[in-house]
C-alpha positions in Angstrom: -0.2 0.1 0.1 1.0 3.3 -0.9 -1.1 5.4 1.3 -3.8 5.0 3.9 -6.0 7.5 5.1 -9.7 6.2 4.9 -11.4 6.2 2.7 -8.9 7.4 0.1 -6.1 4.4 -0.5 -3.3 4.0 -2.7 -1.3 1.4 -4.1 2.1 1.4 -6.3 3.4 -1.6 -8.7 5.8 -1.9 -10.5 5.3 -3.6 -14.0 8.3 -5.7 -15.2 7.2 -6.9 -18.5 6.4 -3.3 -20.0 8.9 -1.3 -17.9 6.2 0.8 -15.8 5.9 2.1 -12.4 1.7 2.1 -12.2 -0.2 4.0 -8.6 -3.9 3.2 -8.1 -5.7 5.3 -6.0 -8.8 4.8 -4.5 -11.9 6.2 -2.4 -13.7 3.7 -0.7 -14.6 1.2 -3.1 -14.4 3.5 -6.5 -11.3 3.7 -8.7 -10.1 7.4 -9.0 -7.0 7.8 -10.7 -4.2 5.3 -11.9 -1.1 7.7 -12.4 2.3 5.7 -14.4 5.5 6.3 -15.7 7.7 4.1 -18.2 11.2 3.8 -16.0 14.4 3.5 -17.7 16.2 0.1 -17.3 19.4 2.3 -16.7 20.0 4.2 -13.7 21.1 7.7 -15.3 21.2 10.6 -13.5 18.3 12.5 -13.6 18.2 15.3 -17.0 15.1 17.6 -18.3 15.8 16.1 -21.4 15.4 12.5 -19.8 12.0 13.2 -18.6 10.8 14.7 -21.8 12.1 11.8 -23.2 10.3 9.3 -20.5 6.8 11.6 -21.8 6.9 10.8 -25.1 7.6 6.8 -23.9 4.9 7.5 -21.5 2.6 9.4 -24.8 3.6 5.9 -27.1 2.7 3.5 -23.8 -1.2 5.4 -23.5 -1.6 5.2 -28.0 -0.1 1.4 -28.2 -2.8 0.5 -25.7 -5.6 3.0 -27.3 -5.4 5.4 -25.2 -5.0 9.3 -26.3 -3.2 11.8 -24.1 -5.6 14.9 -23.3 -8.6 12.8 -24.7 -11.8 12.8 -22.6 -13.4 9.0 -22.5 -17.2 8.4 -21.7 -15.4 6.8 -18.3 -13.1 10.0 -17.8 -10.1 11.7 -19.2 -5.9 10.7 -20.0 -3.6 13.2 -19.3 0.0 13.0 -19.6 2.8 15.7 -19.4 5.7 17.1 -17.7 5.8 18.8 -14.5 8.4 21.1 -14.1 7.5 22.3 -10.7 8.4 18.3 -9.4 11.2 17.2 -12.5 9.3 14.8 -13.4 7.2 13.1 -16.2 3.6 10.7 -16.1 0.8 10.0 -17.4 -2.8 10.1 -15.3 -5.8 8.2 -15.8 -8.8 9.4 -14.2 -12.0 7.5 -13.8 -15.2 10.1 -13.4 -18.4 8.3 -11.9 -18.4 6.4 -8.7 -17.4 8.4 -6.1 
């Protein structure tokens, strides 16, 4: 478990076959969001350029699963980007309804 603050809780998974780190967030029994990021096999030091490449890799992964960054679906929305304040790139699937 990543965080437990009832009714909110989150779980973190590493999906090695896809070089992916995934965090799933719930409010009670309802899924609220999934945050994901592609991770590099090498542990190169952080750089702005590396994070922009991660954003591109996140976008490619989403598209390979039929998900378009910036698009809203009947079930929710998909976001992918670089956060300059946090210095990281990630993608977020936000689910609507069922709070």
